BAPA-384851 format. One record per residue: residue in one letter; chain; y, x, z of N, C-alpha, C, O in turn; residue number from 1. Coordinates in Angstrom, 1 decimal, m for minus. Layout:
BEGIN
+------+-------+--------+--------+--------+--------+--------+--------+--------+--------+--------+--------+--------+--------+-----+
! rest ! kette !   n_yy !   n_xx !   n_zz !  ca_yy !  ca_xx !  ca_zz !   c_yy !   c_xx !   c_zz !   o_yy !   o_xx !   o_zz !  nr !
+------+-------+--------+--------+--------+--------+--------+--------+--------+--------+--------+--------+--------+--------+-----+
!    A !     A !      Y !      X !      Z !      Y !      X !      Z !      Y !      X !      Z !      Y !      X !      Z ! NUM !
...
+------+-------+--------+--------+--------+--------+--------+--------+--------+--------+--------+--------+--------+--------+-----+
//
This chain:
BEGIN
+------+-------+--------+--------+--------+--------+--------+--------+--------+--------+--------+--------+--------+--------+-----+
! rest ! kette !   n_yy !   n_xx !   n_zz !  ca_yy !  ca_xx !  ca_zz !   c_yy !   c_xx !   c_zz !   o_yy !   o_xx !   o_zz !  nr !
+------+-------+--------+--------+--------+--------+--------+--------+--------+--------+--------+--------+--------+--------+-----+
!    R !     A !  132.6 ! m205.8 !   29.8 !  131.7 ! m206.1 !   30.9 !  132.5 ! m206.3 !   32.2 !  133.6 ! m205.9 !   32.3 !   1 !
!    W !     A !  131.9 ! m207.0 !   33.1 !  132.5 ! m207.3 !   34.4 !  131.7 ! m206.6 !   35.5 !  130.5 ! m206.4 !   35.5 !   2 !
!    F !     A !  132.5 ! m206.0 !   36.5 !  131.9 ! m205.3 !   37.6 !  132.5 ! m205.9 !   38.9 !  133.5 ! m206.5 !   38.9 !   3 !
!    Q !     A !  131.8 ! m205.7 !   39.9 !  132.2 ! m206.2 !   41.2 !  133.2 ! m205.3 !   41.9 !  134.0 ! m205.9 !   42.7 !   4 !
!    T !     A !  133.2 ! m204.0 !   41.7 !  134.2 ! m203.2 !   42.4 !  134.8 ! m202.1 !   41.4 !  134.2 ! m201.9 !   40.3 !   5 !
!    P !     A !  136.0 ! m201.6 !   41.7 !  136.5 ! m200.5 !   40.9 !  135.6 ! m199.3 !   40.8 !  135.6 ! m198.7 !   39.7 !   6 !
!    S !     A !  134.9 ! m199.0 !   41.8 !  134.0 ! m197.8 !   41.8 !  132.9 ! m198.1 !   40.7 !  132.4 ! m197.1 !   40.1 !   7 !
!    Q !     A !  132.4 ! m199.3 !   40.6 !  131.4 ! m199.6 !   39.6 !  132.0 ! m199.5 !   38.2 !  131.3 ! m199.0 !   37.2 !   8 !
!    V !     A !  133.3 ! m199.8 !   38.0 !  133.9 ! m199.6 !   36.7 !  134.0 ! m198.1 !   36.4 !  133.7 ! m197.7 !   35.3 !   9 !
!    F !     A !  134.5 ! m197.4 !   37.4 !  134.6 ! m195.9 !   37.2 !  133.3 ! m195.3 !   36.9 !  133.2 ! m194.5 !   35.9 !  10 !
!    Y !     A !  132.2 ! m195.7 !   37.6 !  130.9 ! m195.1 !   37.4 !  130.4 ! m195.4 !   36.0 !  129.9 ! m194.5 !   35.3 !  11 !
!    H !     A !  130.6 ! m196.6 !   35.5 !  130.2 ! m197.0 !   34.2 !  131.0 ! m196.2 !   33.1 !  130.4 ! m195.6 !   32.2 !  12 !
!    A !     A !  132.3 ! m196.2 !   33.3 !  133.1 ! m195.5 !   32.3 !  132.8 ! m194.0 !   32.3 !  132.7 ! m193.4 !   31.2 !  13 !
!    A !     A !  132.7 ! m193.4 !   33.4 !  132.4 ! m191.9 !   33.5 !  131.1 ! m191.6 !   32.9 !  130.9 ! m190.5 !   32.3 !  14 !
!    T !     A !  130.0 ! m192.4 !   33.2 !  128.7 ! m192.0 !   32.7 !  128.4 ! m192.4 !   31.3 !  127.8 ! m191.7 !   30.5 !  15 !
!    E !     A !  128.9 ! m193.6 !   30.9 !  128.6 ! m194.2 !   29.6 !  129.6 ! m193.7 !   28.5 !  129.2 ! m193.6 !   27.4 !  16 !
!    H !     A !  130.8 ! m193.4 !   28.9 !  131.8 ! m193.0 !   28.0 !  132.4 ! m191.6 !   28.2 !  133.1 ! m191.0 !   27.3 !  17 !
!    G !     A !  132.0 ! m191.0 !   29.3 !  132.5 ! m189.6 !   29.6 !  131.5 ! m188.6 !   29.8 !  131.7 ! m187.5 !   30.2 !  18 !
!    G !     A !  130.2 ! m189.0 !   29.5 !  129.1 ! m188.1 !   29.7 !  129.2 ! m186.9 !   28.6 !  129.9 ! m187.1 !   27.6 !  19 !
!    K !     A !  128.6 ! m185.8 !   28.9 !  128.8 ! m184.6 !   28.0 !  128.2 ! m184.9 !   26.6 !  128.7 ! m184.3 !   25.7 !  20 !
!    D !     A !  127.3 ! m185.8 !   26.5 !  126.7 ! m186.1 !   25.1 !  127.4 ! m187.2 !   24.4 !  127.1 ! m187.5 !   23.2 !  21 !
!    V !     A !  128.3 ! m187.9 !   25.1 !  129.0 ! m189.1 !   24.5 !  130.5 ! m189.1 !   24.5 !  131.1 ! m189.8 !   23.7 !  22 !
!    Y !     A !  131.1 ! m188.2 !   25.2 !  132.6 ! m188.2 !   25.3 !  133.2 ! m187.8 !   24.0 !  132.9 ! m186.7 !   23.5 !  23 !
!    P !     A !  134.1 ! m188.7 !   23.4 !  134.6 ! m188.4 !   22.1 !  135.8 ! m187.5 !   22.1 !  136.3 ! m187.2 !   21.0 !  24 !
!    G !     A !  136.3 ! m187.0 !   23.2 !  137.4 ! m186.0 !   23.3 !  138.7 ! m186.7 !   23.6 !  139.7 ! m185.9 !   23.8 !  25 !
!    Q !     A !  138.8 ! m188.0 !   23.7 !  140.0 ! m188.6 !   24.1 !  139.7 ! m190.0 !   24.7 !  138.6 ! m190.5 !   24.6 !  26 !
!    C !     A !  140.6 ! m190.5 !   25.5 !  140.4 ! m191.8 !   26.1 !  140.5 ! m192.9 !   25.1 !  141.5 ! m193.0 !   24.3 !  27 !
!    L !     A !  139.6 ! m193.8 !   25.1 !  139.6 ! m194.9 !   24.1 !  139.9 ! m196.2 !   24.8 !  139.8 ! m197.3 !   24.2 !  28 !
!    W !     A !  140.4 ! m196.2 !   26.0 !  140.8 ! m197.4 !   26.7 !  141.9 ! m198.0 !   26.0 !  142.9 ! m197.4 !   25.6 !  29 !
!    E !     A !  141.8 ! m199.3 !   25.7 !  142.8 ! m200.0 !   25.0 !  144.2 ! m199.8 !   25.5 !  144.5 ! m200.0 !   26.7 !  30 !
!    G !     A !  145.2 ! m199.4 !   24.7 !  146.5 ! m199.2 !   25.1 !  146.8 ! m197.8 !   25.7 !  148.0 ! m197.5 !   26.0 !  31 !
!    C !     A !  145.8 ! m196.9 !   25.8 !  146.0 ! m195.6 !   26.3 !  146.4 ! m194.6 !   25.2 !  146.2 ! m194.8 !   24.0 !  32 !
!    E !     A !  147.1 ! m193.5 !   25.7 !  147.6 ! m192.5 !   24.8 !  146.4 ! m191.8 !   24.1 !  145.5 ! m191.4 !   24.8 !  33 !
!    P !     A !  146.3 ! m191.7 !   22.8 !  145.2 ! m191.1 !   22.1 !  145.2 ! m189.6 !   22.0 !  145.0 ! m189.1 !   20.8 !  34 !
!    F !     A !  145.5 ! m188.8 !   23.0 !  145.5 ! m187.4 !   22.8 !  144.3 ! m186.7 !   23.5 !  143.6 ! m187.3 !   24.3 !  35 !
!    Q !     A !  144.0 ! m185.6 !   23.0 !  142.8 ! m184.8 !   23.4 !  142.8 ! m184.4 !   24.8 !  143.9 ! m184.0 !   25.4 !  36 !
!    R !     A !  141.7 ! m184.6 !   25.5 !  141.5 ! m184.2 !   26.9 !  140.2 ! m183.5 !   27.0 !  139.2 ! m183.8 !   26.4 !  37 !
!    Q !     A !  140.1 ! m182.5 !   27.9 !  138.8 ! m181.9 !   28.2 !  138.1 ! m183.0 !   29.0 !  138.7 ! m183.9 !   29.6 !  38 !
!    R !     A !  136.7 ! m182.9 !   29.0 !  135.9 ! m184.0 !   29.6 !  136.2 ! m184.2 !   31.1 !  136.4 ! m185.3 !   31.6 !  39 !
!    F !     A !  136.4 ! m183.1 !   31.9 !  136.7 ! m183.2 !   33.3 !  138.1 ! m183.8 !   33.5 !  138.3 ! m184.5 !   34.5 !  40 !
!    S !     A !  139.0 ! m183.5 !   32.7 !  140.3 ! m184.0 !   32.7 !  140.3 ! m185.5 !   32.5 !  141.0 ! m186.3 !   33.1 !  41 !
!    F !     A !  139.4 ! m185.9 !   31.5 !  139.2 ! m187.3 !   31.2 !  138.7 ! m188.1 !   32.5 !  139.1 ! m189.2 !   32.7 !  42 !
!    I !     A !  137.7 ! m187.5 !   33.2 !  137.2 ! m188.2 !   34.4 !  138.3 ! m188.4 !   35.4 !  138.3 ! m189.5 !   36.0 !  43 !
!    T !     A !  139.1 ! m187.4 !   35.6 !  140.2 ! m187.6 !   36.5 !  141.2 ! m188.6 !   36.0 !  141.7 ! m189.5 !   36.8 !  44 !
!    H !     A !  141.5 ! m188.6 !   34.7 !  142.3 ! m189.6 !   34.1 !  141.8 ! m191.0 !   34.3 !  142.6 ! m191.9 !   34.7 !  45 !
!    L !     A !  140.5 ! m191.2 !   34.1 !  139.9 ! m192.5 !   34.3 !  140.2 ! m193.0 !   35.7 !  140.6 ! m194.2 !   35.9 !  46 !
!    Q !     A !  139.9 ! m192.2 !   36.7 !  140.0 ! m192.5 !   38.1 !  141.5 ! m192.9 !   38.4 !  141.8 ! m193.9 !   39.1 !  47 !
!    D !     A !  142.4 ! m192.1 !   38.0 !  143.8 ! m192.2 !   38.3 !  144.5 ! m193.4 !   37.5 !  145.3 ! m194.1 !   38.1 !  48 !
!    K !     A !  144.2 ! m193.5 !   36.2 !  145.0 ! m194.4 !   35.4 !  144.3 ! m195.7 !   35.2 !  145.0 ! m196.7 !   35.1 !  49 !
!    H !     A !  143.0 ! m195.7 !   35.1 !  142.3 ! m197.0 !   34.6 !  141.4 ! m197.6 !   35.7 !  141.2 ! m198.8 !   35.6 !  50 !
!    C !     A !  140.9 ! m196.9 !   36.6 !  139.8 ! m197.4 !   37.5 !  140.3 ! m197.6 !   38.9 !  139.4 ! m197.8 !   39.8 !  51 !
!    S !     A !  141.5 ! m197.4 !   39.2 !  142.0 ! m197.7 !   40.6 !  142.1 ! m199.3 !   40.7 !  142.1 ! m200.0 !   39.7 !  52 !
!    R !     A !  142.0 ! m199.7 !   41.9 !  142.1 ! m201.2 !   42.2 !  143.4 ! m201.7 !   41.6 !  143.3 ! m202.8 !   40.9 !  53 !
!    D !     A !  144.5 ! m201.1 !   41.8 !  145.8 ! m201.6 !   41.2 !  145.8 ! m201.6 !   39.7 !  146.3 ! m202.6 !   39.1 !  54 !
!    A !     A !  145.3 ! m200.6 !   39.1 !  145.2 ! m200.6 !   37.6 !  144.3 ! m201.7 !   37.1 !  144.7 ! m202.3 !   36.1 !  55 !
!    L !     A !  143.2 ! m201.9 !   37.7 !  142.3 ! m202.9 !   37.2 !  142.9 ! m204.3 !   37.4 !  142.7 ! m205.2 !   36.6 !  56 !
!    L !     A !  143.6 ! m204.5 !   38.6 !  144.2 ! m205.8 !   38.8 !  145.3 ! m206.1 !   37.8 !  145.5 ! m207.2 !   37.3 !  57 !
!    A !     A !  146.1 ! m205.0 !   37.5 !  147.2 ! m205.2 !   36.5 !  146.6 ! m205.5 !   35.1 !  147.2 ! m206.4 !   34.4 !  58 !
!    G !     A !  145.5 ! m204.9 !   34.8 !  144.9 ! m205.2 !   33.5 !  144.3 ! m206.6 !   33.4 !  144.4 ! m207.3 !   32.4 !  59 !
!    L !     A !  143.8 ! m207.0 !   34.5 !  143.2 ! m208.4 !   34.6 !  144.4 ! m209.4 !   34.5 !  144.2 ! m210.4 !   33.8 !  60 !
!    K !     A !  145.5 ! m209.1 !   35.1 !  146.6 ! m210.0 !   35.0 !  147.2 ! m210.1 !   33.6 !  147.5 ! m211.2 !   33.1 !  61 !
!    Q !     A !  147.2 ! m208.9 !   32.9 !  147.7 ! m208.9 !   31.5 !  146.8 ! m209.7 !   30.6 !  147.2 ! m210.4 !   29.7 !  62 !
!    D !     A !  145.5 ! m209.6 !   30.9 !  144.5 ! m210.3 !   30.1 !  144.6 ! m211.8 !   30.3 !  144.5 ! m212.6 !   29.4 !  63 !
!    E !     A !  144.9 ! m212.3 !   31.6 !  145.1 ! m213.7 !   31.9 !  146.3 ! m214.2 !   31.2 !  146.3 ! m215.3 !   30.7 !  64 !
!    I !     A !  147.4 ! m213.4 !   31.2 !  148.6 ! m213.8 !   30.5 !  148.4 ! m213.9 !   29.0 !  148.9 ! m214.9 !   28.4 !  65 !
!    G !     A !  147.7 ! m213.0 !   28.4 !  147.4 ! m213.1 !   27.0 !  146.5 ! m214.3 !   26.6 !  146.8 ! m214.9 !   25.6 !  66 !
!    Q !     A !  145.6 ! m214.6 !   27.5 !  144.7 ! m215.8 !   27.2 !  145.5 ! m217.0 !   27.4 !  145.3 ! m218.0 !   26.6 !  67 !
!    A !     A !  146.4 ! m217.1 !   28.3 !  147.2 ! m218.3 !   28.5 !  148.1 ! m218.6 !   27.3 !  148.4 ! m219.7 !   27.0 !  68 !
!    G !     A !  148.6 ! m217.5 !   26.8 !  149.5 ! m217.6 !   25.6 !  148.8 ! m218.1 !   24.3 !  149.4 ! m218.6 !   23.4 !  69 !
!    N !     A !  147.4 ! m217.9 !   24.3 !  146.7 ! m218.3 !   23.1 !  146.1 ! m219.7 !   23.3 !  145.5 ! m220.2 !   22.3 !  70 !
!    Q !     A !  146.3 ! m220.4 !   24.4 !  145.7 ! m221.7 !   24.6 !  146.7 ! m222.7 !   24.0 !  147.9 ! m222.5 !   24.0 !  71 !
!    K !     A !  146.1 ! m223.8 !   23.5 !  146.9 ! m224.9 !   23.0 !  147.5 ! m225.7 !   24.2 !  146.7 ! m225.9 !   25.2 !  72 !
!    P !     A !  148.7 ! m226.2 !   24.1 !  149.2 ! m227.1 !   25.2 !  148.4 ! m228.4 !   25.2 !  148.0 ! m228.9 !   24.2 !  73 !
!    P !     A !  148.2 ! m228.9 !   26.4 !  147.4 ! m230.2 !   26.5 !  148.2 ! m231.3 !   25.9 !  149.4 ! m231.4 !   25.9 !  74 !
!    N !     A !  147.4 ! m232.3 !   25.3 !  148.0 ! m233.5 !   24.7 !  148.4 ! m234.4 !   25.8 !  147.7 ! m234.5 !   26.8 !  75 !
!    K !     A !  149.6 ! m235.0 !   25.7 !  150.0 ! m236.0 !   26.7 !  149.7 ! m237.4 !   26.3 !  150.0 ! m238.3 !   27.1 !  76 !
+------+-------+--------+--------+--------+--------+--------+--------+--------+--------+--------+--------+--------+--------+-----+
//
């Protein structure tokens, strides 16, 4: 999904994936370390590691680089 602000990403991740009835016990963010965390530790982890402006911009840049590598070169 796309969000307008980092705080919207954090709110979505914290409520939809970190809620007490849905949190699976570890961070499932692509590329993240798959070790067990308590739910409140996970919320802090989300904010610090994945939902800061810098982290989201870095992820977007990586995604753009990956997509550019999958495109066919234009015909001349």
